[in-house]
N, CA, C and O atoms as a CHARMM CRD file, in Angstrom:
* protein
*
  296
    1    1 ASP  N    -13.26600  -1.22000   5.02400 PROA 1      0.00000
    2    1 ASP  CA   -12.69600  -2.55600   4.29700 PROA 1      0.00000
    3    1 ASP  C    -11.88400  -1.80400   2.82600 PROA 1      0.00000
    4    1 ASP  O    -11.13000  -2.55500   2.20700 PROA 1      0.00000
    5    2 GLN  N    -12.01400  -0.67800   2.42100 PROA 2      0.00000
    6    2 GLN  CA   -11.22000  -0.04300   1.29100 PROA 2      0.00000
    7    2 GLN  C    -10.21000   0.34400   2.23700 PROA 2      0.00000
    8    2 GLN  O     -9.16900   0.10200   1.62500 PROA 2      0.00000
    9    3 VAL  N     -9.90700   0.78100   3.31600 PROA 3      0.00000
   10    3 VAL  CA    -8.75600   1.36800   4.16900 PROA 3      0.00000
   11    3 VAL  C     -7.59100  -0.29100   4.14800 PROA 3      0.00000
   12    3 VAL  O     -6.41600  -0.29700   3.78000 PROA 3      0.00000
   13    4 ARG  N     -8.28600  -1.36000   4.58800 PROA 4      0.00000
   14    4 ARG  CA    -7.25700  -2.28500   4.38200 PROA 4      0.00000
   15    4 ARG  C     -6.76800  -2.93700   3.04200 PROA 4      0.00000
   16    4 ARG  O     -5.80300  -3.69800   2.97600 PROA 4      0.00000
   17    5 LYS  N     -7.69900  -2.47600   1.77300 PROA 5      0.00000
   18    5 LYS  CA    -7.40000  -3.01700   0.52800 PROA 5      0.00000
   19    5 LYS  C     -6.03400  -2.01200   0.12500 PROA 5      0.00000
   20    5 LYS  O     -4.99800  -2.33000  -0.45900 PROA 5      0.00000
   21    6 ALA  N     -6.36000  -1.00600   0.54300 PROA 6      0.00000
   22    6 ALA  CA    -5.11700   0.53300   0.03200 PROA 6      0.00000
   23    6 ALA  C     -4.05000   0.43500   0.97600 PROA 6      0.00000
   24    6 ALA  O     -2.97200   1.02600   0.91100 PROA 6      0.00000
   25    7 ALA  N     -4.51300  -0.51400   2.03000 PROA 7      0.00000
   26    7 ALA  CA    -2.80700  -0.44600   2.96700 PROA 7      0.00000
   27    7 ALA  C     -2.15600  -2.04300   2.61100 PROA 7      0.00000
   28    7 ALA  O     -0.94900  -2.23200   2.76500 PROA 7      0.00000
   29    8 ALA  N     -2.72600  -2.74000   2.30600 PROA 8      0.00000
   30    8 ALA  CA    -2.10700  -3.88000   1.60400 PROA 8      0.00000
   31    8 ALA  C     -1.18500  -3.51800   0.05200 PROA 8      0.00000
   32    8 ALA  O      0.04100  -3.48500  -0.05200 PROA 8      0.00000
   33    9 VAL  N     -2.19200  -3.27700  -1.03500 PROA 9      0.00000
   34    9 VAL  CA    -1.43700  -2.80100  -2.13700 PROA 9      0.00000
   35    9 VAL  C     -0.33500  -1.75500  -1.59100 PROA 9      0.00000
   36    9 VAL  O      0.76200  -2.08800  -2.04000 PROA 9      0.00000
   37   10 THR  N     -0.23000  -0.40000  -0.63200 PROA 10     0.00000
   38   10 THR  CA     0.79200   0.25500  -0.56300 PROA 10     0.00000
   39   10 THR  C      1.84600  -0.76200   0.05300 PROA 10     0.00000
   40   10 THR  O      3.00100  -0.83500  -0.36900 PROA 10     0.00000
   41   11 LEU  N      1.30500  -1.60600   1.17400 PROA 11     0.00000
   42   11 LEU  CA     2.52000  -2.59700   1.48500 PROA 11     0.00000
   43   11 LEU  C      3.30800  -3.31400   0.30000 PROA 11     0.00000
   44   11 LEU  O      4.53000  -3.42700   0.40100 PROA 11     0.00000
   45   12 TYR  N      2.75200  -3.71800  -0.63000 PROA 12     0.00000
   46   12 TYR  CA     3.29400  -4.37900  -1.49000 PROA 12     0.00000
   47   12 TYR  C      3.87800  -3.19000  -2.40500 PROA 12     0.00000
   48   12 TYR  O      5.09400  -3.16100  -2.59500 PROA 12     0.00000
   49   13 THR  N      3.25900  -2.45900  -2.83100 PROA 13     0.00000
   50   13 THR  CA     4.08700  -1.19800  -3.74400 PROA 13     0.00000
   51   13 THR  C      5.83700  -0.24400  -3.26200 PROA 13     0.00000
   52   13 THR  O      6.71000   0.39600  -3.84800 PROA 13     0.00000
   53   14 LEU  N      5.49900  -0.74500  -1.76200 PROA 14     0.00000
   54   14 LEU  CA     6.64500  -0.07100  -0.92000 PROA 14     0.00000
   55   14 LEU  C      7.71500  -1.14600  -0.45900 PROA 14     0.00000
   56   14 LEU  O      8.64000  -0.93100   0.32400 PROA 14     0.00000
   57   15 ASP  N      7.43300  -2.27400  -1.05400 PROA 15     0.00000
   58   15 ASP  CA     8.36800  -3.47700  -1.07900 PROA 15     0.00000
   59   15 ASP  C      8.58400  -4.19500   0.23100 PROA 15     0.00000
   60   15 ASP  O      9.59900  -4.70500   0.70500 PROA 15     0.00000
   61   16 CYS  N      7.35600  -4.09700   0.68400 PROA 16     0.00000
   62   16 CYS  CA     7.54700  -4.61500   2.58000 PROA 16     0.00000
   63   16 CYS  C      5.59600  -5.49000   2.30400 PROA 16     0.00000
   64   16 CYS  O      4.43500  -5.30000   2.66700 PROA 16     0.00000
   65   17 PRO  N      6.16300  -6.15900   1.69900 PROA 17     0.00000
   66   17 PRO  CA     4.80200  -7.23800   1.77900 PROA 17     0.00000
   67   17 PRO  C      4.83000  -7.97600   3.62300 PROA 17     0.00000
   68   17 PRO  O      5.55200  -7.77000   4.59800 PROA 17     0.00000
   69   18 ASN  N      3.91200  -8.66400   3.41700 PROA 18     0.00000
   70   18 ASN  CA     3.33400  -9.11800   4.81200 PROA 18     0.00000
   71   18 ASN  C      2.21300  -9.95600   4.59400 PROA 18     0.00000
   72   18 ASN  O      1.31100  -9.78500   3.77300 PROA 18     0.00000
   73   19 ASP  N      2.40300 -11.19700   5.68700 PROA 19     0.00000
   74   19 ASP  CA     1.37100 -12.27100   5.56300 PROA 19     0.00000
   75   19 ASP  C     -0.08600 -11.59600   5.71800 PROA 19     0.00000
   76   19 ASP  O     -0.84200 -12.05500   4.86100 PROA 19     0.00000
   77   20 LYS  N     -0.71100 -10.64000   6.55500 PROA 20     0.00000
   78   20 LYS  CA    -1.57100 -10.13200   6.34300 PROA 20     0.00000
   79   20 LYS  C     -2.19500  -9.17200   5.02700 PROA 20     0.00000
   80   20 LYS  O     -3.38300  -9.20000   4.70400 PROA 20     0.00000
   81   21 ALA  N     -1.36400  -8.50100   4.48600 PROA 21     0.00000
   82   21 ALA  CA    -1.20300  -7.61800   3.08100 PROA 21     0.00000
   83   21 ALA  C     -1.68700  -9.15800   2.00400 PROA 21     0.00000
   84   21 ALA  O     -2.74200  -9.24300   1.37500 PROA 21     0.00000
   85   22 LYS  N     -0.73800 -10.08000   2.04400 PROA 22     0.00000
   86   22 LYS  CA    -1.10300 -11.17800   0.63700 PROA 22     0.00000
   87   22 LYS  C     -2.33600 -11.78100   1.04300 PROA 22     0.00000
   88   22 LYS  O     -2.73400 -12.55900   0.17600 PROA 22     0.00000
   89   23 GLU  N     -3.29900 -11.69100   2.32100 PROA 23     0.00000
   90   23 GLU  CA    -4.45800 -12.43400   2.61000 PROA 23     0.00000
   91   23 GLU  C     -5.25500 -11.72800   1.96000 PROA 23     0.00000
   92   23 GLU  O     -5.98500 -12.27000   1.13100 PROA 23     0.00000
   93   24 ILE  N     -5.31300 -10.19700   2.20600 PROA 24     0.00000
   94   24 ILE  CA    -6.04500  -9.17800   1.77600 PROA 24     0.00000
   95   24 ILE  C     -5.80200  -9.04800   0.63900 PROA 24     0.00000
   96   24 ILE  O     -6.87600  -8.68700   0.15600 PROA 24     0.00000
   97   25 LEU  N     -4.83200  -9.12200  -0.41200 PROA 25     0.00000
   98   25 LEU  CA    -4.58000  -9.63800  -1.73500 PROA 25     0.00000
   99   25 LEU  C     -5.57700 -10.29000  -2.19500 PROA 25     0.00000
  100   25 LEU  O     -6.55600  -9.78500  -2.74400 PROA 25     0.00000
  101   26 ARG  N     -5.34200 -11.71100  -1.95300 PROA 26     0.00000
  102   26 ARG  CA    -5.57400 -12.81500  -2.32700 PROA 26     0.00000
  103   26 ARG  C     -7.37900 -12.90800  -2.13900 PROA 26     0.00000
  104   26 ARG  O     -8.13400 -13.58300  -2.83900 PROA 26     0.00000
  105   27 GLU  N     -7.74100 -12.05200  -1.03200 PROA 27     0.00000
  106   27 GLU  CA    -9.25800 -12.13500  -1.18800 PROA 27     0.00000
  107   27 GLU  C     -9.55200 -10.67600  -1.81900 PROA 27     0.00000
  108   27 GLU  O    -10.76900 -10.49300  -1.77800 PROA 27     0.00000
  109   28 MET  N     -9.06500  -9.87600  -2.23000 PROA 28     0.00000
  110   28 MET  CA    -9.32700  -9.25800  -3.69400 PROA 28     0.00000
  111   28 MET  C     -9.46200  -9.89200  -4.81300 PROA 28     0.00000
  112   28 MET  O    -10.13300  -9.32200  -5.67300 PROA 28     0.00000
  113   29 LEU  N     -9.05000 -10.83500  -5.03900 PROA 29     0.00000
  114   29 LEU  CA    -9.29600 -11.45600  -6.35100 PROA 29     0.00000
  115   29 LEU  C    -10.37400 -12.16600  -6.63500 PROA 29     0.00000
  116   29 LEU  O    -10.53100 -12.24200  -7.85300 PROA 29     0.00000
  117   30 ILE  N    -11.17600 -12.71400  -6.02500 PROA 30     0.00000
  118   30 ILE  CA   -12.66300 -12.69800  -6.22900 PROA 30     0.00000
  119   30 ILE  C    -13.65800 -11.51600  -6.07600 PROA 30     0.00000
  120   30 ILE  O    -14.87500 -11.58400  -5.90000 PROA 30     0.00000
  121   31 SER  N    -12.92000 -10.48700  -6.17600 PROA 31     0.00000
  122   31 SER  CA   -13.59700  -9.05900  -6.22700 PROA 31     0.00000
  123   31 SER  C    -14.49700  -9.35200  -7.60100 PROA 31     0.00000
  124   31 SER  O    -14.20300 -10.05600  -8.56700 PROA 31     0.00000
  125   32 GLU  N    -15.68300  -8.57400  -7.35000 PROA 32     0.00000
  126   32 GLU  CA   -16.40700  -8.19800  -8.65200 PROA 32     0.00000
  127   32 GLU  C    -15.80800  -7.48500  -9.52400 PROA 32     0.00000
  128   32 GLU  O    -15.84900  -7.78800 -10.71600 PROA 32     0.00000
  129   33 SER  N    -15.03600  -6.23000  -8.98900 PROA 33     0.00000
  130   33 SER  CA   -14.50300  -5.34000  -9.49900 PROA 33     0.00000
  131   33 SER  C    -12.96200  -5.72900 -10.29100 PROA 33     0.00000
  132   33 SER  O    -11.85700  -5.96500  -9.80300 PROA 33     0.00000
  133   34 GLU  N    -13.43400  -5.67700 -11.71400 PROA 34     0.00000
  134   34 GLU  CA   -12.15300  -5.38200 -12.41400 PROA 34     0.00000
  135   34 GLU  C    -10.70700  -5.20000 -12.26800 PROA 34     0.00000
  136   34 GLU  O     -9.73300  -5.93100 -12.45000 PROA 34     0.00000
  137   35 ILE  N    -10.90700  -3.77800 -11.81200 PROA 35     0.00000
  138   35 ILE  CA    -9.59200  -3.05700 -11.14000 PROA 35     0.00000
  139   35 ILE  C     -9.37200  -3.59700 -10.39300 PROA 35     0.00000
  140   35 ILE  O     -8.19600  -3.93100 -10.54200 PROA 35     0.00000
  141   36 VAL  N     -9.92200  -4.16500  -9.14600 PROA 36     0.00000
  142   36 VAL  CA    -9.14500  -4.55200  -7.75900 PROA 36     0.00000
  143   36 VAL  C     -8.86900  -5.54200  -8.13700 PROA 36     0.00000
  144   36 VAL  O     -7.81700  -5.98300  -7.67400 PROA 36     0.00000
  145   37 ARG  N     -9.58400  -6.39100  -9.11000 PROA 37     0.00000
  146   37 ARG  CA    -8.90500  -7.95500  -9.26800 PROA 37     0.00000
  147   37 ARG  C     -7.09600  -7.87000  -9.84400 PROA 37     0.00000
  148   37 ARG  O     -6.09500  -8.56700  -9.68200 PROA 37     0.00000
  149   38 TRP  N     -7.43300  -6.60300 -10.56700 PROA 38     0.00000
  150   38 TRP  CA    -5.92300  -6.25000 -11.57500 PROA 38     0.00000
  151   38 TRP  C     -4.98300  -5.94200 -10.80000 PROA 38     0.00000
  152   38 TRP  O     -3.81600  -6.27300 -11.01400 PROA 38     0.00000
  153   39 THR  N     -5.40600  -5.20100  -9.69900 PROA 39     0.00000
  154   39 THR  CA    -4.32100  -4.40700  -8.57100 PROA 39     0.00000
  155   39 THR  C     -3.87300  -5.75800  -8.32500 PROA 39     0.00000
  156   39 THR  O     -2.82700  -6.10200  -8.87400 PROA 39     0.00000
  157   40 SER  N     -4.59700  -6.72800  -7.46200 PROA 40     0.00000
  158   40 SER  CA    -4.22600  -7.66100  -6.53200 PROA 40     0.00000
  159   40 SER  C     -3.22300  -8.99800  -7.42700 PROA 40     0.00000
  160   40 SER  O     -2.12900  -9.51900  -7.21200 PROA 40     0.00000
  161   41 ALA  N     -3.87100  -9.09600  -8.06900 PROA 41     0.00000
  162   41 ALA  CA    -3.09200 -10.04500  -9.19200 PROA 41     0.00000
  163   41 ALA  C     -2.17000  -9.48700  -9.70400 PROA 41     0.00000
  164   41 ALA  O     -1.31000 -10.36800  -9.68200 PROA 41     0.00000
  165   42 HSD  N     -1.67200  -8.52000 -10.21800 PROA 42     0.00000
  166   42 HSD  CA    -0.52400  -7.82300 -10.18300 PROA 42     0.00000
  167   42 HSD  C      0.75600  -7.77800  -9.24400 PROA 42     0.00000
  168   42 HSD  O      1.89100  -8.17200  -9.51100 PROA 42     0.00000
  169   43 CYS  N      0.12300  -7.00200  -7.68600 PROA 43     0.00000
  170   43 CYS  CA     1.11900  -7.00000  -6.68000 PROA 43     0.00000
  171   43 CYS  C      1.46300  -8.41900  -6.52300 PROA 43     0.00000
  172   43 CYS  O      2.63400  -8.78500  -6.61900 PROA 43     0.00000
  173   44 LEU  N      0.47700  -9.25700  -6.28100 PROA 44     0.00000
  174   44 LEU  CA     0.41500 -10.76200  -5.86300 PROA 44     0.00000
  175   44 LEU  C      2.16700 -11.43800  -6.91200 PROA 44     0.00000
  176   44 LEU  O      3.11400 -12.08400  -6.46300 PROA 44     0.00000
  177   45 ALA  N      1.93300 -10.93000  -8.28900 PROA 45     0.00000
  178   45 ALA  CA     2.58000 -11.64000  -9.40600 PROA 45     0.00000
  179   45 ALA  C      3.41800 -11.01800  -9.12300 PROA 45     0.00000
  180   45 ALA  O      4.15900 -11.88000  -8.65100 PROA 45     0.00000
  181   46 HSD  N      4.14900  -9.74100  -8.99100 PROA 46     0.00000
  182   46 HSD  CA     5.25300  -8.81700  -8.62300 PROA 46     0.00000
  183   46 HSD  C      6.12000  -9.69200  -7.63000 PROA 46     0.00000
  184   46 HSD  O      7.32500  -9.46600  -7.73900 PROA 46     0.00000
  185   47 PHE  N      5.84200 -10.45200  -6.87300 PROA 47     0.00000
  186   47 PHE  CA     6.52700 -10.90900  -5.61600 PROA 47     0.00000
  187   47 PHE  C      6.41200 -12.32700  -5.21000 PROA 47     0.00000
  188   47 PHE  O      6.54200 -12.91300  -4.13600 PROA 47     0.00000
  189   48 GLY  N      6.02300 -12.81600  -6.84700 PROA 48     0.00000
  190   48 GLY  CA     6.14200 -14.07200  -7.26600 PROA 48     0.00000
  191   48 GLY  C      5.08200 -15.23100  -7.02100 PROA 48     0.00000
  192   48 GLY  O      5.22900 -16.43100  -7.24900 PROA 48     0.00000
  193   49 GLU  N      3.98900 -14.57800  -6.50500 PROA 49     0.00000
  194   49 GLU  CA     2.98500 -15.29900  -5.66200 PROA 49     0.00000
  195   49 GLU  C      2.29900 -16.00200  -7.74700 PROA 49     0.00000
  196   49 GLU  O      1.55500 -15.50400  -8.59200 PROA 49     0.00000
  197   50 CYS  N      2.70400 -16.64800  -7.70900 PROA 50     0.00000
  198   50 CYS  CA     2.16100 -16.74700  -9.51100 PROA 50     0.00000
  199   50 CYS  C      0.89400 -18.57900  -9.50900 PROA 50     0.00000
  200   50 CYS  O      0.82700 -19.53500 -10.28100 PROA 50     0.00000
  201   51 ASP  N      0.31700 -18.28800  -8.49700 PROA 51     0.00000
  202   51 ASP  CA    -0.64200 -19.79700  -8.55000 PROA 51     0.00000
  203   51 ASP  C     -1.51600 -19.12800  -9.71000 PROA 51     0.00000
  204   51 ASP  O     -1.55600 -18.02700 -10.25900 PROA 51     0.00000
  205   52 SER  N     -2.38800 -20.68400  -9.83300 PROA 52     0.00000
  206   52 SER  CA    -3.46600 -20.79600 -10.77600 PROA 52     0.00000
  207   52 SER  C     -4.50200 -19.55300 -10.74500 PROA 52     0.00000
  208   52 SER  O     -4.95800 -19.21900 -11.83800 PROA 52     0.00000
  209   53 ASP  N     -4.76300 -19.10300 -10.02300 PROA 53     0.00000
  210   53 ASP  CA    -5.86700 -17.90500  -9.59200 PROA 53     0.00000
  211   53 ASP  C     -4.90200 -16.75900 -10.01500 PROA 53     0.00000
  212   53 ASP  O     -5.43700 -16.09100 -10.90000 PROA 53     0.00000
  213   54 VAL  N     -3.92300 -16.40000  -9.75500 PROA 54     0.00000
  214   54 VAL  CA    -3.12400 -15.04500  -9.95900 PROA 54     0.00000
  215   54 VAL  C     -2.87900 -14.67800 -11.79100 PROA 54     0.00000
  216   54 VAL  O     -2.84100 -13.59700 -12.38000 PROA 54     0.00000
  217   55 VAL  N     -2.70200 -16.58800 -12.47000 PROA 55     0.00000
  218   55 VAL  CA    -2.15900 -16.46000 -13.22000 PROA 55     0.00000
  219   55 VAL  C     -3.59300 -16.40800 -14.04100 PROA 55     0.00000
  220   55 VAL  O     -3.56100 -16.00100 -15.20300 PROA 55     0.00000
  221   56 ALA  N     -4.55200 -16.71600 -13.59600 PROA 56     0.00000
  222   56 ALA  CA    -5.55600 -17.10300 -14.47000 PROA 56     0.00000
  223   56 ALA  C     -6.34300 -15.45200 -14.57000 PROA 56     0.00000
  224   56 ALA  O     -7.11100 -15.17700 -15.49200 PROA 56     0.00000
  225   57 GLU  N     -6.04200 -14.61200 -13.62500 PROA 57     0.00000
  226   57 GLU  CA    -6.35400 -13.28500 -13.67500 PROA 57     0.00000
  227   57 GLU  C     -5.49800 -12.42900 -14.47100 PROA 57     0.00000
  228   57 GLU  O     -5.82400 -11.32100 -14.89700 PROA 57     0.00000
  229   58 VAL  N     -4.75900 -12.81100 -14.58700 PROA 58     0.00000
  230   58 VAL  CA    -3.61600 -12.13200 -15.31600 PROA 58     0.00000
  231   58 VAL  C     -3.79100 -11.99200 -16.86500 PROA 58     0.00000
  232   58 VAL  O     -3.57800 -11.00900 -17.57400 PROA 58     0.00000
  233   59 ILE  N     -4.24800 -13.27100 -17.20600 PROA 59     0.00000
  234   59 ILE  CA    -4.51300 -14.18500 -18.67500 PROA 59     0.00000
  235   59 ILE  C     -5.56200 -13.50200 -19.18400 PROA 59     0.00000
  236   59 ILE  O     -5.68000 -13.16800 -20.36300 PROA 59     0.00000
  237   60 LYS  N     -6.53100 -13.23300 -18.06900 PROA 60     0.00000
  238   60 LYS  CA    -7.70100 -12.73100 -18.39700 PROA 60     0.00000
  239   60 LYS  C     -8.24100 -11.21500 -18.72500 PROA 60     0.00000
  240   60 LYS  O     -9.10500 -10.61900 -19.36800 PROA 60     0.00000
  241   61 GLN  N     -6.97800 -10.97600 -17.71300 PROA 61     0.00000
  242   61 GLN  CA    -6.91800  -9.02400 -17.86800 PROA 61     0.00000
  243   61 GLN  C     -6.27400  -9.13900 -19.34600 PROA 61     0.00000
  244   61 GLN  O     -6.96100  -8.71000 -20.27300 PROA 61     0.00000
  245   62 ILE  N     -5.00600  -9.68700 -19.63100 PROA 62     0.00000
  246   62 ILE  CA    -4.73400  -9.65400 -20.93300 PROA 62     0.00000
  247   62 ILE  C     -5.80800  -9.77600 -22.46700 PROA 62     0.00000
  248   62 ILE  O     -5.87600  -9.04200 -23.45200 PROA 62     0.00000
  249   63 LEU  N     -6.52600 -11.01700 -22.10500 PROA 63     0.00000
  250   63 LEU  CA    -7.17000 -11.45400 -22.96900 PROA 63     0.00000
  251   63 LEU  C     -8.50000 -10.30300 -23.15200 PROA 63     0.00000
  252   63 LEU  O     -8.88100  -9.94000 -24.26400 PROA 63     0.00000
  253   64 SER  N     -8.94900  -9.94600 -22.20500 PROA 64     0.00000
  254   64 SER  CA    -9.77400  -8.84700 -22.16000 PROA 64     0.00000
  255   64 SER  C     -9.87200  -7.48600 -23.23100 PROA 64     0.00000
  256   64 SER  O    -10.65300  -7.01100 -24.05600 PROA 64     0.00000
  257   65 THR  N     -8.30100  -7.15600 -22.52300 PROA 65     0.00000
  258   65 THR  CA    -7.01600  -6.08700 -23.39500 PROA 65     0.00000
  259   65 THR  C     -7.19100  -5.89300 -24.39800 PROA 65     0.00000
  260   65 THR  O     -7.70200  -4.88900 -24.89400 PROA 65     0.00000
  261   66 GLU  N     -6.66400  -7.13900 -25.07200 PROA 66     0.00000
  262   66 GLU  CA    -6.26900  -7.12600 -27.04800 PROA 66     0.00000
  263   66 GLU  C     -7.71900  -7.24400 -27.17500 PROA 66     0.00000
  264   66 GLU  O     -7.99500  -6.61300 -28.19500 PROA 66     0.00000
  265   67 SER  N     -8.83500  -7.74500 -26.64800 PROA 67     0.00000
  266   67 SER  CA   -10.07700  -7.48700 -27.42800 PROA 67     0.00000
  267   67 SER  C    -10.43200  -6.32000 -27.63000 PROA 67     0.00000
  268   67 SER  O    -10.85400  -5.79200 -28.65900 PROA 67     0.00000
  269   68 ALA  N    -10.16900  -5.72200 -26.14600 PROA 68     0.00000
  270   68 ALA  CA   -10.72600  -4.03600 -26.47100 PROA 68     0.00000
  271   68 ALA  C    -10.19000  -3.58000 -27.34800 PROA 68     0.00000
  272   68 ALA  O    -10.87500  -2.82600 -28.03800 PROA 68     0.00000
  273   69 ILE  N     -8.91800  -3.77100 -27.70600 PROA 69     0.00000
  274   69 ILE  CA    -7.91800  -2.86100 -28.55100 PROA 69     0.00000
  275   69 ILE  C     -8.50400  -3.62800 -30.11600 PROA 69     0.00000
  276   69 ILE  O     -8.30900  -2.85500 -31.05400 PROA 69     0.00000
  277   70 LYS  N     -9.03800  -4.70800 -30.46500 PROA 70     0.00000
  278   70 LYS  CA    -9.24700  -5.39900 -31.54200 PROA 70     0.00000
  279   70 LYS  C    -10.39400  -4.75300 -32.04300 PROA 70     0.00000
  280   70 LYS  O    -10.54500  -4.37500 -33.20500 PROA 70     0.00000
  281   71 TYR  N    -11.22800  -4.64100 -31.07500 PROA 71     0.00000
  282   71 TYR  CA   -12.50000  -3.95100 -31.36500 PROA 71     0.00000
  283   71 TYR  C    -12.23500  -2.49900 -31.36900 PROA 71     0.00000
  284   71 TYR  O    -12.78100  -2.15900 -32.41900 PROA 71     0.00000
  285   72 GLU  N    -11.80700  -1.58800 -30.91900 PROA 72     0.00000
  286   72 GLU  CA   -11.53000  -0.35100 -31.10800 PROA 72     0.00000
  287   72 GLU  C    -10.88700  -0.07000 -32.49400 PROA 72     0.00000
  288   72 GLU  O    -11.20600   0.92400 -33.14600 PROA 72     0.00000
  289   73 GLN  N     -9.69500  -1.25000 -33.05300 PROA 73     0.00000
  290   73 GLN  CA    -9.22300  -0.63700 -34.45400 PROA 73     0.00000
  291   73 GLN  C    -10.13000  -1.27700 -35.22200 PROA 73     0.00000
  292   73 GLN  O    -10.14500  -0.77000 -36.34400 PROA 73     0.00000
  293   74 GLY  N    -11.13900  -2.45800 -35.07000 PROA 74     0.00000
  294   74 GLY  CA   -12.21700  -2.99000 -36.35200 PROA 74     0.00000
  295   74 GLY  C    -12.68600  -1.47900 -36.73400 PROA 74     0.00000
  296   74 GLY  O    -13.49800  -1.29600 -37.64100 PROA 74     0.00000
């Protein structure tokens, strides 16, 4: 499973996305791991896949990052 995920991310990173890689990245969006969700959302968004799931994850990541920064500065 990890190899499939790594291969999908690699294909997007190499500017060679395909339908199977897109399917795997979409599955990764529902992962419990924040890093996995962040990676998949950014790969998909970079290639114009900006549906509500992708946008919601990117916004969630931005807000959690801003909260962490405010907490550290406070």
